[in-house]
C-alpha positions in Angstrom: -25.3 41.2 -45.6 -28.3 40.9 -43.2 -27.4 39.7 -39.7 -30.8 39.9 -38.0 -32.4 36.5 -37.3 -35.8 36.0 -38.8 -38.7 34.7 -36.7 -38.2 31.3 -38.4 -34.5 31.3 -37.6 -35.2 32.1 -33.9 -37.8 29.3 -33.8 -35.3 26.9 -35.3 -32.6 28.0 -32.9 -35.0 27.3 -30.0 -35.8 23.9 -31.5 -32.1 23.1 -31.6 -31.5 24.3 -28.0 -34.3 22.2 -26.8 -33.0 19.1 -28.5 -29.4 19.7 -27.2 -30.7 20.3 -23.7 -32.6 17.1 -23.8 -30.1 14.8 -25.5 -26.7 16.0 -24.5 -26.0 13.9 -21.4 -23.4 15.1 -18.8 -21.1 12.4 -20.1 -21.3 13.7 -23.7 -20.8 17.3 -22.5 -17.8 16.2 -20.6 -16.4 14.5 -23.7 -16.7 17.8 -25.6 -15.3 19.9 -22.8 -12.3 17.6 -22.2 -11.4 16.9 -25.8 -7.8 17.5 -26.5 -8.0 18.0 -30.3 -10.5 18.2 -33.1 -11.0 14.4 -32.4 -12.9 13.8 -29.2 -13.2 10.5 -27.4 -14.2 8.0 -30.1 -17.0 6.3 -28.1 -18.6 9.5 -27.1 -18.5 10.8 -30.7 -20.2 7.7 -32.1 -22.8 7.9 -29.3 -23.6 11.4 -30.2 -23.7 10.5 -33.9 -26.3 7.8 -33.2 -28.5 10.3 -31.3 -28.2 12.8 -34.1 -29.0 10.1 -36.7 -32.2 9.2 -34.8 -33.3 12.8 -35.1 -32.2 13.0 -38.8 -29.5 15.6 -38.0 -26.3 13.5 -38.3 -25.4 14.8 -41.9 -27.6 17.9 -42.4 -25.4 19.1 -45.4 -26.1 15.9 -47.4 -28.8 15.9 -50.1 -32.2 15.2 -48.6 -32.7 12.1 -50.6 -29.6 10.6 -48.9 -30.5 11.6 -45.3 -29.6 15.3 -45.2 -31.8 18.2 -44.1 -33.5 20.8 -46.2 -32.0 23.6 -44.1 -31.2 27.1 -45.1 -27.7 28.5 -44.9 -28.7 30.3 -41.7 -30.1 27.1 -40.1 -26.8 25.2 -40.8 -24.9 28.0 -39.1 -27.3 28.0 -36.1 -27.0 24.3 -35.7 -23.2 24.5 -35.7 -23.1 27.4 -33.3 -25.6 26.0 -30.8 -23.8 22.7 -30.8 -20.5 24.4 -30.0 -22.1 26.6 -27.3 -23.7 23.4 -25.7 -20.4 21.6 -25.7 -21.4 18.8 -28.0 -18.6 16.4 -28.9 -17.5 16.7 -32.6 -18.2 13.9 -35.1 -15.4 12.4 -37.1 -15.3 14.2 -40.4 -13.8 11.4 -42.4 -17.0 9.8 -43.4 -19.8 12.3 -43.0 -18.1 15.5 -44.1 -15.4 14.2 -46.4 -15.8 10.9 -48.3 -19.6 11.0 -48.3 -19.9 14.2 -50.4 -17.4 12.6 -52.8 -19.5 9.4 -53.0 -22.6 11.5 -53.7 -20.8 13.4 -56.5 -18.8 10.6 -58.1 -20.2 7.3 -56.8 -22.3 4.7 -58.6 -25.8 4.1 -57.4 -24.6 0.8 -55.9 -21.9 2.7 -54.0 -24.3 5.3 -52.7 -26.8 2.7 -51.6 -24.2 0.7 -49.7 -22.0 3.4 -48.1 -24.2 6.3 -47.3 -26.7 4.8 -45.0 -24.0 2.9 -43.2 -21.9 6.0 -42.7 -24.9 7.6 -41.1 -25.4 4.7 -38.7 -21.6 4.4 -38.0 -21.6 0.8 -39.3 -19.0 2.1 -41.9 -16.3 4.2 -40.3 -13.8 5.7 -42.6 -10.2 6.8 -42.2 -8.2 8.8 -44.8 -5.3 7.3 -46.8 -3.7 10.2 -48.5 -0.3 11.2 -47.1 2.7 8.8 -47.5 6.2 9.0 -46.0 7.5 10.7 -49.2 4.3 12.4 -50.2 2.7 14.8 -47.7 2.0 18.4 -48.8 3.1 17.3 -52.3 0.4 14.7 -52.4 0.6 14.1 -56.1 4.0 12.5 -55.5 2.3 9.5 -53.9 3.7 6.1 -54.8 1.4 3.5 -53.2 0.9 1.1 -56.2 -2.3 -0.5 -57.4 -1.5 -3.1 -60.0 -4.2 -4.1 -62.4 -5.1 -7.8 -61.9 -8.3 -8.6 -63.8 -11.3 -7.7 -61.6 -9.1 -6.4 -58.8 -6.3 -4.0 -58.0 -3.4 -5.4 -56.0 -2.2 -2.6 -53.6 1.2 -2.3 -52.0 2.7 0.6 -50.2 1.9 2.7 -47.0 0.0 5.6 -45.8 0.9 7.8 -42.8 -0.7 10.2 -40.3 -3.9 8.1 -40.7 -6.2 9.3 -38.0 -8.3 6.6 -36.2 -7.1 3.8 -38.5 -7.4 1.5 -35.5 -11.1 2.4 -35.1 -11.9 2.4 -38.9 -13.2 -0.5 -40.9 -12.9 1.3 -44.2 -10.2 3.6 -45.7 -10.4 5.9 -48.7 -7.1 5.9 -50.5 -5.3 7.6 -53.3 -3.2 5.0 -55.2 -0.9 5.0 -58.2 -2.4 3.1 -61.1 -0.3 4.6 -63.9 3.0 6.4 -64.1 2.6 8.1 -67.5 2.0 11.8 -68.0 1.9 14.4 -65.2 2.2 13.2 -61.6 -1.4 14.2 -61.0 -2.5 11.8 -63.6 -2.5 8.0 -63.1 -4.0 8.4 -59.6 -7.1 6.4 -58.6 -9.5 6.9 -55.7 -10.1 3.6 -54.0 -12.4 2.5 -51.1 -10.6 -0.3 -49.2 -12.0 -2.7 -46.6 -9.6 -2.4 -43.6 -10.3 -6.1 -42.8 -8.8 -7.2 -46.1 -5.7 -9.5 -45.7 -2.4 -7.8 -46.0 -3.1 -4.6 -44.0 -1.1 -3.8 -40.9 -1.6 -0.7 -38.7 1.2 0.7 -36.5 0.2 3.5 -34.1 2.3 6.7 -34.0 2.8 8.5 -30.7 2.3 12.3 -31.0 3.9 15.0 -28.9 0.8 15.0 -26.7 1.4 11.3 -26.0 -1.8 10.2 -27.8 -2.0 7.4 -30.3 -4.5 8.9 -32.7 -2.4 8.9 -35.9 -1.1 5.7 -37.5 0.9 4.3 -40.3 -0.9 1.8 -42.4 0.9 -0.8 -44.5 -0.5 -2.6 -47.6 1.1 -5.8 -48.7 -0.5 -7.2 -51.9 -4.0 -6.1 -50.7 -6.6 -7.1 -53.3 -9.3 -4.5 -53.9 -12.2 -5.0 -56.3 -12.4 -2.5 -59.1 -16.0 -1.9 -58.1 -14.5 0.0 -55.2 -13.1 2.7 -57.5 -14.7 6.1 -56.9 -14.9 8.0 -60.0 -12.8 6.9 -63.0 -9.6 4.9 -63.0 -6.6 7.2 -63.3 -8.7 10.2 -62.5 -8.7 10.1 -58.8 -7.1 13.5 -58.6 -10.4 15.0 -59.6 -12.2 13.3 -56.8 -9.4 14.2 -54.3 -9.6 17.9 -55.2 -13.4 17.9 -54.7 -13.0 16.2 -51.3 -10.2 18.5 -50.2 -12.5 21.5 -50.6 -14.9 19.8 -48.1 -12.0 19.0 -45.8 -10.6 22.6 -45.8 -14.0 24.3 -45.7 -16.8 24.1 -43.0 -17.7 26.2 -40.1 -14.9 26.9 -37.6 -15.8 30.4 -36.2 -18.4 29.2 -33.6 -16.0 26.7 -32.1 -13.2 29.3 -32.0 -15.5 31.8 -30.4 -16.3 29.3 -27.7 -12.6 28.7 -27.2 -12.1 32.4 -26.8 -14.9 32.7 -24.3 -13.6 29.8 -22.3 -10.2 31.5 -22.1 -11.9 34.8 -20.9 -13.9 32.8 -18.2 -10.8 31.1 -17.0 -8.7 34.3 -17.0 -11.3 35.9 -14.8 -10.7 33.3 -12.2 -7.0 32.8 -12.6 -4.6 35.1 -10.7 -1.9 36.9 -12.6 1.6 37.8 -11.4 0.3 40.7 -9.4 -2.4 38.5 -7.7 -5.3 40.2 -9.6 -7.4 38.3 -12.0 -5.4 37.6 -15.2 -8.2 39.2 -17.4 -7.2 42.5 -15.7 -3.7 42.3 -17.1 -3.7 44.8 -20.0 -1.3 42.9 -22.2 -3.2 39.6 -21.8 -6.5 41.3 -22.3 -5.2 43.0 -25.5 -4.1 39.6 -26.9 -7.5 38.1 -26.1 -9.4 41.0 -27.6 -7.3 40.7 -30.8 -8.2 37.0 -31.2 -11.8 37.6 -30.4 -12.0 40.2 -33.2 -10.3 37.8 -35.5 -12.9 35.1 -34.8 -15.7 37.7 -35.7 -13.9 38.4 -39.0 -13.5 34.7 -39.7 -17.3 34.3 -39.1 -18.1 36.9 -41.7 -15.8 35.2 -44.2 -17.4 31.9 -43.5 -20.9 33.4 -44.1 -19.8 34.8 -47.4 -18.3 31.5 -48.6 -21.1 29.3 -47.4 -23.6 31.7 -49.0 -21.8 31.4 -52.3 -21.8 27.6 -52.1 -25.5 27.6 -51.2 -26.1 29.4 -54.6 -24.3 26.6 -56.4 -20.8 28.1 -56.6 -17.7 26.2 -55.8 -15.7 27.5 -52.7 -12.6 27.3 -54.8 -9.6 29.2 -53.3 -11.8 30.5 -50.5 -11.5 27.1 -48.8 -7.7 27.6 -48.8 -8.1 31.0 -47.2 -10.5 29.8 -44.5 -8.2 26.8 -43.8 -5.3 29.1 -43.2 -7.2 31.6 -41.1 -9.0 29.0 -38.9 -6.0 26.8 -38.2 -3.6 29.7 -37.4 -6.2 31.4 -35.2 -6.9 28.1 -33.4 -3.1 27.8 -32.7 -3.0 31.3 -31.3 -6.0 30.6 -29.0 -4.3 27.4 -27.7 -1.2 29.4 -27.0 -3.2 32.0 -25.0 -5.0 29.2 -23.1 -1.6 27.7 -22.2 -0.5 31.1 -20.9 -3.7 31.5 -18.9 -3.2 28.0 -17.4 0.1 29.1 -15.8 2.4 26.7 -14.0 -0.4 24.1 -13.5 -0.9 24.0 -17.3 2.7 22.8 -17.7 1.9 19.5 -15.9 1.4 16.5 -18.1 -1.8 14.9 -16.8 -3.7 13.3 -19.7 -5.8 11.2 -17.2 -7.7 14.4 -16.4 -8.8 14.8 -20.0 -10.7 12.7 -22.6 -8.2 12.4 -25.5 -9.0 11.1 -29.0 -6.9 8.0 -28.5 -4.9 5.9 -26.1 -2.0 7.5 -24.2 1.3 5.8 -24.6 3.7 5.1 -21.8 1.8 7.0 -19.0 0.7 5.6 -15.7 -1.9 7.9 -14.0 -1.8 8.4 -10.3 -3.8 5.8 -8.3 -6.0 8.4 -6.7 -6.6 10.3 -10.0 -5.0 13.5 -8.6 -4.7 16.4 -10.9 -2.9 19.7 -10.5 -5.3 22.5 -11.0 -8.7 22.6 -12.9 -9.7 20.4 -15.7 -9.1 23.1 -18.3 -5.5 23.5 -17.1 -5.0 19.8 -17.8 -6.5 20.1 -21.3 -4.6 23.3 -22.3 -1.2 21.8 -22.9 -2.6 18.8 -24.9 -4.6 21.0 -27.1 -1.6 23.2 -27.6 0.5 20.2 -28.7 -2.2 18.8 -31.0 -2.9 22.1 -32.6 0.6 22.5 -33.9 -0.5 20.1 -36.6 -3.4 22.3 -37.7 -1.3 24.3 -40.1 0.0 21.0 -41.7 -3.0 18.8 -42.1 -5.5 19.0 -45.0 -2.6 20.5 -47.0 0.0 22.7 -45.3 -0.7 26.4 -45.1 2.3 27.1 -47.2 0.6 25.0 -50.0 -2.6 26.8 -49.4 -0.9 30.2 -49.8 0.6 29.0 -53.1 -2.9 28.0 -54.2 -4.2 31.5 -53.3 -1.3 33.1 -55.1 -2.0 31.2 -58.3 -5.9 31.0 -58.2 -6.7 34.3 -56.7 -3.8 36.6 -57.5 -2.7 35.1 -60.8 0.9 34.8 -59.7 
């Protein structure tokens, strides 16, 4: 594989850097720097999406006819890497990176014309309705019912761990429309207006104290059949396609930035012997190991994205990358917490920009924080990243997929 940048690649990198330098305000950089999970401050994320949309870069992976960019594989990677290095806040993946590709692949022309431009502008903001209280990793066990009633489905049930349900005005849901055959059959993919009568949202408080996840209840919610994506009873096909996009993507640049931030902090943070923590051989060895792993992950991402650029499906590779990226991220947050030391054990979310409201916490009147900003962020990122090996299909399920699809077991 060739790793040298071409003259065109370097010119594009410079164009991206110039754009980021001009458009990333101090407030937006702060939102990226103080994010406590993969979901940054919602208002900052949407503000950045609007800036990117004005440039035509909000959804570069989409087909050009729908607002995407005719970029090479290398250009996509450069954009992701430079955005990470510049500290840009992440965009919510639910619309742009997850349901939108499914709409492009399975949607009617009317659905594409309505949803895609509105996802780009942020007018339509999606959340995901997959997991249920009794159907998490075993997603095909879902029970939320959608009863046929003429031109509509009447939906009753609940979804759980629904990120940003309080901000979203649309939700894409898997619902049970038939109970015959295998449990993967009889599932339909529905796009549901969150303002429809009969929907109730109850926030869930995470271990970090944030209210980003929610449980959503549906009580006889009427949904037009025109909101079905794909075919009725064949939603599992759409869901599998979407999950490849959810589990894939580019993680290495963001993880490399995390590792560099830890190295920078450790050079300034004293260890037990009073010397900079980075001089502690045990700590330095752990950091070096994780940095090597980020480089390996980057190569694997290159190979996978290259295959997809040639028209191949990522297949089980998306499961492999999901396992490696989330477990590596967890290790990095553990090391960051170690580097933060005693001040990193203080619960001070007021010194961060979390992805949602903080429950039952009263910040000090003077805004005091113990230690530096990164020491306040470290514990919240640690708590939030515990979920990384569970969301988008638990890593145990991903290993089962690899055992069956790649090893034939």
